[in-house]
Each structure stands twice: as structure tokens, then as C-alpha cells.
C-alpha positions as CSV (number, residue, x, y, z in Angstrom):
1,M,0.0,0.0,0.0
2,N,1.4,3.3,-0.8
3,R,1.4,6.3,1.6
4,K,-1.2,8.2,-0.4
5,T,-3.8,5.5,-0.1
6,F,-2.7,5.0,3.6
7,L,-3.3,8.7,4.5
8,Q,-6.6,8.5,2.5
9,Y,-8.0,5.7,4.8
10,A,-6.4,7.4,7.9
11,S,-8.4,10.5,6.9
12,A,-11.5,8.7,6.4
13,G,-11.1,7.5,10.1
14,V,-11.0,11.0,11.3
15,A,-14.1,12.0,9.2
16,A,-16.1,9.1,10.6
17,A,-15.2,10.0,14.1
18,S,-16.6,13.6,13.5
19,F,-20.1,11.9,14.0
20,L,-19.2,10.9,17.7
21,P,-21.5,12.4,20.3
22,L,-20.0,14.4,23.3
23,L,-20.6,12.8,26.6
24,S,-23.8,13.9,28.3
25,F,-24.2,14.1,32.1
26,T,-27.1,15.6,34.3
27,K,-26.5,13.5,37.2
28,N,-23.7,13.4,39.8
29,L,-21.3,10.6,39.3
30,K,-21.0,8.2,42.3
31,S,-17.5,7.6,43.8
32,S,-16.3,4.4,44.4
33,D,-13.1,2.6,45.8
34,Y,-10.9,3.2,42.8
35,F,-9.7,6.6,41.3
36,M,-8.3,6.4,37.7
37,G,-6.6,9.1,35.8
38,D,-4.7,9.5,32.7
39,K,-2.9,12.3,30.6
40,F,-1.2,12.4,27.3
41,L,1.9,14.4,27.4
42,V,4.6,15.0,24.6
43,I,8.0,14.8,25.9
44,K,10.9,15.3,23.5
45,G,8.9,14.9,20.6
46,Q,7.2,11.7,21.8
47,E,3.6,11.1,22.9
48,W,3.3,9.5,26.3
49,L,0.1,8.1,28.2
50,F,0.5,8.8,32.0
51,S,-1.8,6.4,33.5
52,F,-2.6,5.7,37.2
53,T,-5.3,3.9,39.2
54,I,-5.2,4.7,43.0
55,D,-6.9,2.2,45.4
56,S,-8.6,3.7,48.4
57,D,-6.4,1.4,50.4
58,L,-3.4,3.3,49.1
59,L,-4.6,6.3,50.7
60,S,-5.9,5.0,53.9
61,K,-3.8,1.7,54.5
62,F,-0.6,2.6,52.6
63,K,1.7,0.4,54.7
64,E,-0.5,-2.8,54.1
65,T,-1.1,-2.4,50.2
66,S,0.8,-4.5,47.7
67,D,3.7,-3.3,45.7
68,Q,1.7,-3.9,42.7
69,T,-0.9,-1.4,44.1
70,K,1.7,1.4,44.5
71,E,2.8,1.2,40.9
72,I,1.8,3.7,38.1
73,K,2.9,3.7,34.5
74,L,3.9,5.6,31.7
75,S,3.3,4.2,28.2
76,G,5.0,5.6,25.0
77,N,7.3,4.9,22.1
78,T,9.3,2.1,23.9
79,E,8.6,-1.7,24.2
80,T,8.8,-1.4,28.0
81,D,6.4,0.9,30.3
82,L,8.2,3.2,32.5
83,V,7.1,2.2,36.0
84,Y,7.0,4.3,39.1
85,K,6.3,3.1,42.6
86,A,4.9,4.9,45.7
87,D,7.5,5.2,48.5
88,S,5.6,7.3,51.0
89,I,2.5,9.3,51.6
90,I,1.7,12.2,53.9
91,E,-2.0,13.3,54.6
92,K,-2.8,17.0,55.2
93,T,-5.8,19.1,55.5
94,I,-5.3,22.5,53.9
95,D,-8.1,25.1,53.7
96,S,-10.6,22.4,54.5
97,K,-9.4,20.1,51.7
98,N,-8.3,16.5,52.5
99,L,-4.9,16.1,50.5
100,H,-2.5,13.2,50.2
101,F,1.0,13.8,49.0
102,I,2.5,10.6,47.4
103,T,6.1,10.5,46.6
104,F,6.8,8.2,43.6
105,S,10.3,6.8,42.5
106,I,11.2,5.1,39.4
107,I,11.8,1.3,39.5
108,K,15.2,0.9,37.8
109,D,15.3,-2.8,37.8
110,K,12.3,-2.9,35.5
111,L,13.9,-0.9,32.7
112,T,16.7,-1.1,30.4
113,S,19.7,1.5,31.1
114,E,18.6,3.4,28.1
115,N,14.9,3.6,29.0
116,F,16.0,4.5,32.7
117,K,18.3,7.4,31.4
118,F,15.4,8.6,29.3
119,A,12.8,8.5,32.4
120,K,15.1,10.3,34.5
121,D,15.8,12.9,32.0
122,A,12.2,13.3,30.9
123,F,10.2,12.8,34.1
124,G,12.7,12.8,36.8
125,K,13.8,9.9,39.3
126,E,11.1,10.8,41.6
127,F,8.2,13.1,41.8
128,I,5.4,13.9,44.2
129,M,1.7,13.4,43.3
130,E,-0.6,15.6,45.3
131,V,-4.2,14.1,45.5
132,H,-7.1,16.1,46.2
133,D,-9.6,13.3,47.3
134,K,-12.6,13.0,44.9
135,C,-11.3,16.0,43.0
136,H,-8.1,15.9,41.1
137,A,-4.3,15.2,41.2
138,V,-1.4,17.2,40.3
139,I,2.2,16.1,39.8
140,R,4.9,18.5,41.0
141,N,8.6,18.4,40.5
142,E,11.2,20.3,38.5
143,K,10.3,18.7,35.3
144,L,6.4,18.3,35.5
145,K,3.4,20.2,36.8
146,V,0.8,17.9,35.3
147,D,-3.0,18.0,36.2
148,L,-4.6,14.5,36.4
149,P,-8.2,14.6,36.6
150,F,-10.0,11.6,38.3
151,R,-12.7,9.4,37.2
152,Y,-14.6,7.2,39.7
153,I,-14.6,3.6,38.5
154,K,-17.4,1.2,39.9
155,N,-16.1,-2.1,38.9
156,M,-12.3,-3.4,37.9
157,S,-12.5,-6.2,35.6
158,S,-9.8,-8.6,34.8
159,D,-11.4,-9.7,31.5
160,P,-9.9,-7.7,28.9
161,D,-13.0,-7.9,26.6
162,A,-15.3,-6.7,29.4
163,N,-13.2,-3.4,29.2
164,C,-13.5,-3.3,25.2
165,F,-15.7,-0.6,23.6
166,L,-15.8,-2.9,20.5
167,T,-17.2,-5.6,22.4
168,S,-19.6,-3.2,24.3
169,A,-20.8,-1.8,21.0
170,C,-21.4,-5.4,19.4
171,V,-22.6,-7.4,22.3
172,F,-24.0,-5.1,25.0
173,H,-25.5,-2.6,22.5
174,K,-26.4,-4.4,19.6
175,G,-27.2,-7.7,21.3
176,L,-24.9,-9.7,19.0
177,P,-23.1,-13.0,20.4
178,D,-19.5,-12.7,21.8
179,D,-18.4,-14.5,18.7
180,C,-20.2,-12.7,16.2
181,A,-18.5,-12.2,12.8
182,E,-17.5,-8.6,13.5
183,L,-15.7,-9.3,16.6
184,M,-14.1,-12.6,15.3
185,I,-12.6,-10.6,12.1
186,L,-11.4,-8.0,14.4
187,R,-9.9,-10.2,16.9
188,N,-8.2,-12.2,14.0
189,L,-6.8,-9.1,12.7
190,R,-5.3,-8.2,16.1
191,E,-4.0,-11.9,16.7
192,T,-2.7,-12.6,13.2
193,V,-1.6,-9.2,11.7
194,M,-1.0,-6.7,14.5
195,K,0.5,-8.7,17.3
196,P,3.2,-10.4,15.1
197,N,4.2,-6.9,13.7
198,P,6.3,-4.7,16.3
199,I,5.0,-1.7,14.4
200,F,1.6,-2.2,15.8
201,N,2.4,-3.4,19.2
202,Q,2.3,0.1,20.8
203,L,-1.2,0.5,19.3
204,I,-2.5,-2.6,21.0
205,A,-0.7,-1.6,24.3
206,E,-2.2,1.8,24.1
207,Y,-5.8,0.4,23.5
208,N,-5.4,-1.9,26.6
209,V,-4.7,1.2,28.7
210,I,-7.4,3.6,27.4
211,A,-10.4,1.4,26.3
212,P,-11.5,0.7,29.9
213,K,-11.2,4.2,30.8
214,M,-13.2,5.4,27.7
215,L,-15.7,2.7,28.4
216,S,-16.2,3.7,31.8
217,N,-16.8,7.2,30.8
218,I,-19.1,6.4,28.1
219,G,-21.0,4.0,30.5
220,D,-21.6,6.9,33.0
221,S,-23.1,9.1,30.3
222,E,-26.8,9.4,29.6
223,N,-26.4,9.1,25.9
224,K,-24.2,5.9,26.0
225,G,-26.4,4.2,23.6
226,E,-26.0,6.7,21.0
227,I,-22.1,6.7,21.4
228,L,-22.1,2.8,21.1
229,E,-24.3,3.1,18.0
230,T,-21.9,5.5,16.3
231,I,-18.7,3.3,17.4
232,Y,-20.6,0.3,15.7
233,S,-21.6,2.0,12.6
234,N,-18.8,4.3,12.1
235,L,-15.8,2.2,13.4
236,V,-16.6,-1.5,13.7
237,L,-18.7,-2.0,10.2
238,P,-16.3,0.1,8.2
239,A,-13.1,-1.6,9.7
240,V,-14.6,-5.0,9.2
241,N,-15.5,-4.2,5.5
242,L,-11.9,-3.1,4.9
243,V,-10.5,-6.5,6.3
244,E,-12.9,-8.5,4.3
245,E,-11.7,-6.7,1.2
246,G,-8.2,-7.7,2.1
247,K,-7.1,-4.2,3.1
248,N,-5.6,-5.0,6.6
249,E,-3.3,-2.2,7.0
250,E,-6.0,0.3,5.8
251,A,-8.2,-1.0,8.4
252,I,-5.7,-0.6,11.0
253,A,-5.1,3.0,9.9
254,Y,-8.8,3.7,9.8
255,Y,-9.2,2.3,13.4
256,R,-6.1,4.1,14.8
257,D,-7.4,7.5,13.6
258,F,-11.0,6.9,14.7
259,V,-9.6,6.0,18.2
260,Q,-7.3,9.0,18.3
261,E,-10.4,11.4,17.9
262,M,-12.2,9.4,20.6
263,K,-9.5,9.9,23.0
264,Y,-10.2,13.8,22.9
265,L,-13.8,13.2,23.6
266,Y,-14.0,10.4,26.2
267,L,-10.7,10.5,28.3
């Protein structure tokens, strides 16, 4: 496939995503025992997704929580996530606000020397996350001052398909079986075309991070049916048609640019 054709399909994905509705909320969201946040950053010309999930136990029972619960990740243009771990926490009440100051340090033994140097230069060896309970989080150090708004998550599922907006659009919205033709075609594309190709590994990794968060935001909205219908009609069906025509790379480009637009609306 030549570059001109590839860009045509990429543009088609963006155009199709323009029909996505905005989230609609008229009711207060209910809080839960999990706080989830994310932020896209551009560091040295590279896009990074700063992703974190804070268990309520991390704030109230810091010493008893597992090491895994204390970790947060940055996903970007490397094969390995940059992982930071909470070392300590201080709770303060300032101007009637309940604040937690969590110190995170990079886990060096999970990184190559090259990735460790990049993380240290780009984000710092450690930083402090200032958590305003049920409101927002801020990261402060000499390199970053990043606002990280929370979302309140009701259920944390270990089943990846339960956190997939493609599955939600087909199964939970359209009432199709989990092994419907649409999902089987897209899953086959992921397993046989995308996973074996390192070029697409980052796209899969990003989807695994952002899909549950977007789905949670969509699920909390009052117009979730309208949104899922648009995803089915404007993303699932066109991507499936491209695959059936033997245009796998075009389908991936279409999907990538459609989801890029979704990030601006639903994260």
C-alpha cells in the first residue's frame, strides 16, 4: 500500500469519528473505591500516556497495600512501560481540603539502562503526586506540573474483553453474540496481523490502557447508547469491510485515527 492510499484511509477514520456524540451528564457521578486518571504528554517529541489507578487502600492503608497497587505507569514509544512506585504518603488538611502527598520513585530494575536514562531526564527519578480526594491530582517536580483529573470507577474487571468498547458496541449494545462475525474478524486482525508486527504493538498496548477508561466514561454518560451505536456503525462496520476486502493495513489506519479522535472526547 502506498503512502497516499494509507493517508486517505487515515483521513476517512478521522472524518467518520466526527459523528461521535459528546458525553452527556445531568446526574452526579457516584464515587467508588478506585480513582483512575490519565494524561497524554508530549516529551521530547514523543507522545506518552501517563496512567494511574489509585486504590482507596493506598490512601488509607498505605503500609498494608501490595507493591503492585503502589505502581503507576507511563506508556509511550518504547517496548517497556516506565514504572514508578509509591514510596511514602503524607496526609494533610489544607483550607478544608483533604490532601495526600504521594512520593513516587522510578523502578530501575524494570527498565533497560537506555529507558532508565530517558525516564530520569524526561520525568525525573522521583516526583510527588498531590491528590485532592474526589477531585483531582497534580504532579509537581522540577520537570513536570501536570493536572490529572480523576474518574470514579465502579468495577475493575480482569477480563480484557469486558473493558473493550468494540465488544460493548457489538454485544451489550447491538445484542450480538460474543463470537459474532464482526468481533471475530477484528480479533483475528489483532492476533494474526497486529501482534506479530512490532510496528503495531504500541497501538495494542495503548488500546489496553485507554479502552477501559473510555468505556467507563461512556458507561456513566446518559447518551451511552447513542455513542455505542456510532462506534458500531462508524468504526466496527467500516473496519470489518476493509478487512474483508483484504485491506488490513487500511483497516488498522482507519481504526487508529478513529480512536485518536475518541481520546479527545472520552478520556
